[in-house]
Every structure is written in structure tokens, then in C-alpha cells.
N, C-alpha and C positions, 0 to 999 in steps of 0.2 A: 216920417214922424220927427217932431222937434226933439233933437238929442238933449238940449239943455233941460227941457221939461222932464224928460225921462230920467236924466241924471239926478235931478232934484228929488224926484219921487223915490228913486232907488236909494238915495242916501237916507231917506226917512223910513225905509222899510226894514223889516227883519228878514234876513236871508237865511234859510235853512241850509246848512252845509254838513258834509260828513259822508259816511259810506252808506252802502245800500241798507235799506230797512229790513232786509232779511236777517240781519244780525240782531234779532230781538227774541224775547222770551215769551211772547204772547202765545197762549194755548187756546185756539178756538174751540168752541163747544162742538160735540158730535152733531152731524147733520144727516138728513135722509135724502136731500136733493140739493143740486148745485145748478146755479144759473150761469152759463157761459155766454159772453157777449162780445161782439165785434162792433167797433165804432170808429170810422174814419172821421176824426174830429175837425179836420181841415184847419188845424192850428199851424198853418204854414202859408206864407204869401207866395203866390205864383208870379213868375215872370218879373221878378224884382231883383236885379243884381245887387242892390244895396241890402238885401235881407241878410240878417246875421242871427246866430244863436243867442248872442248877448242881448239882442233886442227882445227876444222871447223870455229870457230870464227877467228882464225888467218888467215886462207885462205881468208875469206870473207873481212877482214879488211886490206889487203895489199894495199897500195896506188897505184893508176894507174901508176904513173911514175915508181915505183919499179916493177910492173908487166911488163911494157914495157922493162925494163932493163933485167929482167930475161928471157923473151921470146927472146930478141935479142941475148943473150948469148947462149940460146938453139939453135937458128937457125944457129949461127956462130960456134957451137960446141966448145965453150970456157967455158961452164958451168961445174962446178964440179958435182959429182954425186947427192949431195943434191939439188943443184940448178936446175939440170936437172929434177929431180922428181917434184920439186915444180913448175917449169915452166909448166910441163905437166898437173899438177893439175889446174893451172891458165887457161891454154888453155881449159880444159874441162869446167870449170865454165863459161868462156867467151862464149864458143860455146852454152851452155845452155841459156845464156842471149841473144845471137843472135837469137836463135830459138824463144824465147819469143818476142823479138823486131820485128822480121819478121811477126809474126802472130797476135800480139797486142790484146790479149784477154782483155775483160772488167772484167771478174771474173775468177780467176785462182787458181786451187788447185795444189800445188806442193807436190808430194809424195817423200819420201826419202830425206827430208830436215830436218837435225838433229836439235834437241833443247836440253834443259837440263832436259827434262822429264816432266816439269811443264810449266807454261805460264809466268814465272816471268823474263825471260832472252831473250831479242830480239836482242842481239848483232849480231848474225849471220845473221838474217833476215834483219836487218837494214844495215849491211855491204854489203850484196848481192845487196840491192837496190842502195846504195850509190856508190859502187865501180864497179858494173857490169851493172845492169839494167839502171842506170842513165848515163852511158857512152856509146857512140855510138860503136857498135860492128860490125864486118865484116861477111858477108855471105860467105866469102872466108877463114874464120878462120885465121890462121897465115899469109896467103898471103896478107891480107888487101884488101881494095877496096870494093865497093858495101856496103858502110856503112849504117847501119840502124839507125833510129831515136831512141834516148833514150826513155825509158818508166819508169814511177814511179807510184806506187800505194799508194794513201793516206790512204787507210784502209787495215790493215793487222792483222792477228790473228795467233798466235801460239796455238796449242792445246796440252793439256796433253796427254801422251801416255802410253800404257802398255808395250811397247818394252823396254826390259832391266830392268823392275821393279821387284826386287827380291821377290820371294815367300818364300824362306827358305825351300822349299820342293824339293824332288828329282823327278821332273816331267818326266825325261827321263829314270829313273830307272837304272842309272849307278853308284849308291852309292854316288854320289856327289850332292850338293845342290846349287852350285854357277855357273853352266854352263849357257851359253846363252839360252839354251833350258829349263832351270829351271825358267826363268822369266815368267811373265804373258803373254808377247809376246816376241818372239825371238829378242835378242839384246845383244850386249856386254856391253852396259851401258844404263842407263835410259835416253831415248831421242833418241837413235839410231833408224834410219828409221822412224822418226816422219813425220808429215806433217804440212803445213802452207797454209793459205788462203790469197790471195791478191785480192783486189777489187778496182775498180774506184768509187764504190758506197758504201754507208754506210752499214756496217755489224751490224745488230741489235743484239748486244751482250747481251742485257738484256733479250731477248726472244730466245736466242740460247739454244738448248738442247744438252747435251752431254751424252753419254752412256758408258763411259769408265769403269764403275764399274758394269755394268749389268752382272749377272752371267750366265755362259754358261748353267748350269743346268735349268735355268728358261726360256729358249727359248722353245716354244712348240715343242714337239717331239725330244728334244735333246737326244743324245746317248753318253754314256760313252763307248768309243771303247774297243773292246776286242782284245786279241792277236789272230790273225787269219792267219798270215804268219808264218807257223810253221815248214817248212821243207826247208828253204833257208839257206844254209851253210854260205852265206855271211851276213846274218842277224840273228845271233843267239838270241834265247830267253834269256832275262836277267836271271842270276842265281837266283834261288828261285821262279821263276814265271813259269807258265805252259800254254800250248795252251788252248785258250778259256777263260782265266782269264781276268777280267777287267783291263785295263791299268792304270787307276787312282784309287787310294784308295778312300774310302768314304770321308776321311778327305780332300783329294786333290780336289775331285769333288765338294765339298761344297764351295770351295773358288775360283775355277777357273773362270776367266772372259771370256766372249765371244770374245770381240774385241781384236785382236792382237795389234792394235794401239788405235783407238777410233772410235766411230760412232758419227757423229756430224750433227745436223740439224740447219743450220745457215740461218736466214732470211736476204735477201739482199733487201734494200730499194732503188728502182730505180725511179728516177724522169722522168716523161713522160709529154708530152704536156697536158694531161688531168688529171695530178696529180700523186702522188706516187703510185707505184705498187710494191708489195712484191713477190719475188720468193725465195723459200727456196732451198738452196743447201744441198743435203744429201751426206755427205763426209765419205769415209772409205777407208781402204787399207787392205783387208783381207789377211791372211796368204796364201802362195802358197800351192797348193794341193799336191806338190811333197815332197820329202825328208822323206817319211815315212820309218819306219823300219819293225817292226813285227805287226803293226796295220795300220789302215787307218785313224789315228787321224787327220792328216792334211787335208785329203779329207773331213772328217766330219766337221772340223772347218771352212774350206773355204766355204763349202756349207751353213753352219749355219750363217756365217757372212753375206753372200749375202741374205740368206732367211730372215734375220732380217729386211732388208728394205722392203721385200715383206709383211711381217706381219705389219710393221710400216705403210706403205701407205694404208693398208687395215683397219687400226684403231684398231689393236689388243690391247685389254684392259689390258692384263697382263704385258705389257712392262712398264718399269719404268726407268726414267733418273737419273742422278747423284744428282739431288735435291729431288728425291723421288716422283716426279710427274708421275702419271701413265697415260697410254694411248698412242695411236699412233698419226699419223700425223693429224694436225687440220688446216693446211693452205689451200691455194687455188691452188698454182702452185709449182712445184719442178723440180729440175734437179739432177739426180743421177750422182755423179762424183767420180771417183777413179780408181786406179789400182786395179781391183777386182780379179785379178789373176785367172780368169775363162773365158772360151770360151763357148759360147752357141751353137757352131757347132761341135767341136771336143773335145777329151780328156775325162778324167774320169768324168768331170762335167756334161756330158750329160746323165749319168746313175744314176738312183735311187740307193742308197739314198743320192747321192752327187750332186743333181741337183738344188741346191738353185739358181744358176744363171739363169737356164731355167725358173723357176717359177717367178723370179723377172722380167725378160725381157718379159715374156708372160703376165704379169699383164695388164689388160685392162686400168689401170690408167697410164701406161707407154706408151709413144709415139711409136707405133709399126713401124712407117715409119723410125725411127732411130734404134730401138732396134733389129729388125730382119734383116736377110740377104736378099739381092735382092730387097730391098724396095727403094722408091724414095730418101730417105735421109740416107741410110746406109753409114756411114763414110768409105772412102777408099782412097788409095794412089797409085800413079804410082810406087813408090819405093817398096812398099810391093808386088805389082804384079810381078815385075821382079826379086826380090831377091830370094835367095836360099830357097827352100821349101822342105827339106828332112824330112823323119820321124826321130824322136829322142826318147829318153827315156820317154819324156813327152807326145808326141803327134804323130799321124800319119801324112801323107802328108795332108796339109790343102786344102780342096776343093775350098776355096775362098781366095786365098792368098792376094788379094787386100784389105781385111778387117783386116789383121793382124796388130797389134800395137806393136809387140815386135820382137827382133831378134831371140828369141827362138821359134817362129812359131805360136803364139797364138794371138787371139783378147783378150787382157787382160785389156785394158783401155777403159773407157767409160765416155761420157758426154751426158746422155740421158734425154731429157726433159719429162715432164709429157704430157699426151694426151691433157691436157687443153691448151697447148701452141702451137702456130703456128710456125713451123720450117721454116727458110729461107735458111739455108745452113749448111752443116756439112763437115768434112774432117779430114784427118790424114796427118800431115806434114812429108812426107818421100819422098824427091826428088829422082827421078830415076838417073841413070848414065848419066852425061852430063847436068843435070839440075842445075840451080843455087842453092847453098846451100848444094850441095852434100858433100863438105869437112867438113861440120858440123857433118857428120855421118861416113864417111869413109876417112881415111887419113893414109897411110902406114908409114908415118914419125913418128907417135905418138904411144908410147907404144910398145907392142909386136905384137899385131894383127892388130892394126890400125883401130879398130872399137869399137862398143858397148860403155861400160863405159869408155874406155880409151880416146875416142874422145868426146863423150857427154853422151849418155845414151843407155841402152839396150831396152828402151821403146820409143814410139813415141808420140808426142803432138797430142791430139785429141780435136776437138771442135764441138759445136753446136751453131748456131746463131738463136735466136728466136725473134719474134715480140713482142713489149710491147706497141703497139698502143692502 
């Protein structure tokens, strides 16, 4: 992106700064139902070492009038190269906002929403609210019309993340110590691929538990992977290492964290006609199980990140949070939310020892009517049912295409309530061809392929609505 162009636009914009919006006096009205949603918004660039958090601050703080000007030039083909690329980034962000406005969740987890690695900078999050969510967006994308009502969340939280957090160690055994793979979680900078929570109801920050620093070795049955892909010429064993050797040294295994981003237990205080009710949202975004080389490290880690919540809701006493408090879940109700990067029907995740997602979703404390396939409230979509469903390097043909939440063929995204909650509705927002909103997902005018992250996201918005009467 042209830095001069972005700097000029930034100077003309109004940047919201300050502390978390939880310090407000808004009193929401009592409700009888709450819609919880998970959305990997794909607001992070892949495989770009020049990617920075500041760049996303600039995207999010471009004034609406300037957005309109850039998109008009893009449509008229009068934009220069830098303006063209910037206009398409604005279109993507607007389309993400339109999806949120259309579905209007009460509590929303946004995966792949970058921050500065910690929680002390909310410029990007505030800019997204002010310049996109608070502005009416179109279900027809750049064509306009069918405008949606703005939506703003009075309670928001950024969470510290392990993505891009340097370890100073050579975790991928390539003789370097500063690669994206050498961080506690894959990322080109601290804060890359982070996540944020937006809520219409108070987030009980005082009683929120985070597990960013929980060590991988401390999870029950954790495995330091060994080199076991030993005869693949495309995946050579690193020099000085041998087949069967542990991938991480003892020093590395001692300091490695489990969570590739963070694991968060955040209580949401919901006003109801009979008084306040607390539902805890269990938030995470485990590493993908693919991209392995000579080990199955990513498969193990993905499984363990999902298994963490299974141990947690079962009250595992050995778990500890970032404040040093030990023990598992001690609330009454929960919703597991996140791009869990694992499908409980197909893929490597259905096989031991990589089946953390299977164990989590089969837990009797999880609402089986949502968690399992073919149940009354299994989330599904018409767009997923009709979209291409070929086998790929990650997965075979999906036997239940209507439950997929990603363009790469998996059910990866979840908003699954506890068994203690009464479910009223679930769904995946993925319109079929000809249905309103389709241009938010497929538009051949945008980018190279006209779909996925070029238009909005490679993941789909997933929700569960529960009764709080």
C-alpha cells in the first residue's frame, strides 16, 4: 500500500483514542433472548512481512467521505494503483460491516482483528465502529441499495495475543530465530491475527480469566512432537536432526505457550426481566492443523487448544490462568466461540491423537443439539450447501456441505452454547446464488478471484440465539 497516500488520509481523519468502552454508564434494557456470534473477519493480510498494526489503524480511520471518493474512483476506473488497492481494502471492510449489520448479534467475537499485541491500543477497534459499523452499509456491496441499520457496541475488549510475540528461539529449526513461526503464535508482528469481543451487554472484566501464558507442556497428555515424516523429498529433515527426534528442545518445550492467540473466559452480564443473568463466553482461535512439515506439530497443537476447553468445562484442577488462579470453569452457563480450525466430521481432527474438537463437542456439558451434525439446531446455510465441495489437501469431500463455515471446505467456526441453555435459533450466514447479500461474498469485479478475503472473508458468520428468561 502507498504509505504517502495512507498518511495523507490519516491526517484528515478523526481517530478515537482512550480507554476501553466498558467504562460507560449505558444501561441496556432487559431482554429475553441473546444472539451470540462468531466471525473470522479475515482483517489481516497473510504472508506479508510488511504487514503492521499501524496500517490497519489507518484503514479503520479513513473518513467515510474519503472512502466514498476512493470507491467512486475505483468504480470509474480513474484510481491509480495505490488508490485502487486501498479502495478494495475499504470494500472488504465495508462488506464485513454489512454482514454484521445484517445479522445484528448481541455478543460478537471477531477473529483476525489485529491489535498491537496487548490491550492498551483500541484505535483500530474504535475506528471500525465509528467509520464502518456506525455507518449504514449495503447488502449489495459497491452497487448500493438495501442499506442496513448501523450498529454500535458500547462494550468492547481487545485481548493480548501470542501471535507475533518473539521467543528468541528457533522453533522451526531453520537456523533463524525471528521468523513468524518462531513466535509464540504465528504472526509477522505482535498483534497479528488477534481477536476482539464486542457486546451490547457489560463484559465483566474484573472476573475475566485469560490463559495467554498457560504452558503447552502443562496441559494433561501434552506431546512434544517428533520428526515422523522422514522420506518426503519436498519436506527435508533439518540439518543436524534425525527421524524420530523430538522437534522442540527441552529448553523450547519449557517455555512454549499452548494458545496460539489467547484463551479467554469472559462473563457477560445480561439484564433480564427477572434480574441479571451471567453467561460466560469461552473465546479462542487455535492454530490451523495444516502447514506441518516433518512433524504433526500443528495437528497436536490445534487438538490441544481445543481440548483445553474440554478440560476447562470439566473443572480440571491443574489449569492456571494469567493471574495464577488454578482450576476450571466455575460459572453456570457458557458459549464456546471461535474459529476453532477443526471439523468434528472430516479431516485429521477426527483421528486420535488429534481429536480435541471431537472430545470438546461430545462433552455432555455442551449443547449437543448445536454441536453435533443432523441435530435440530446444527447451524447450516444454503450457500454452503450449493458451493463447490471438492476434496483438497486438507480435507476429503464434506458429507454435510450445509454445515461448512469456510471456503476451504470445513466446519471451522463455532458458537456452541452449554447444555444448560435453551437454544432458540442457529445459523450460518452464507447466501446462495441469487439471494440477497451474495455480493458480500462473491464479486468478480474485486481482486483477482472475486471471492474469499478479497471480497469479505474466507470464513462465514455463525450464530446461536439462546433464551435468558
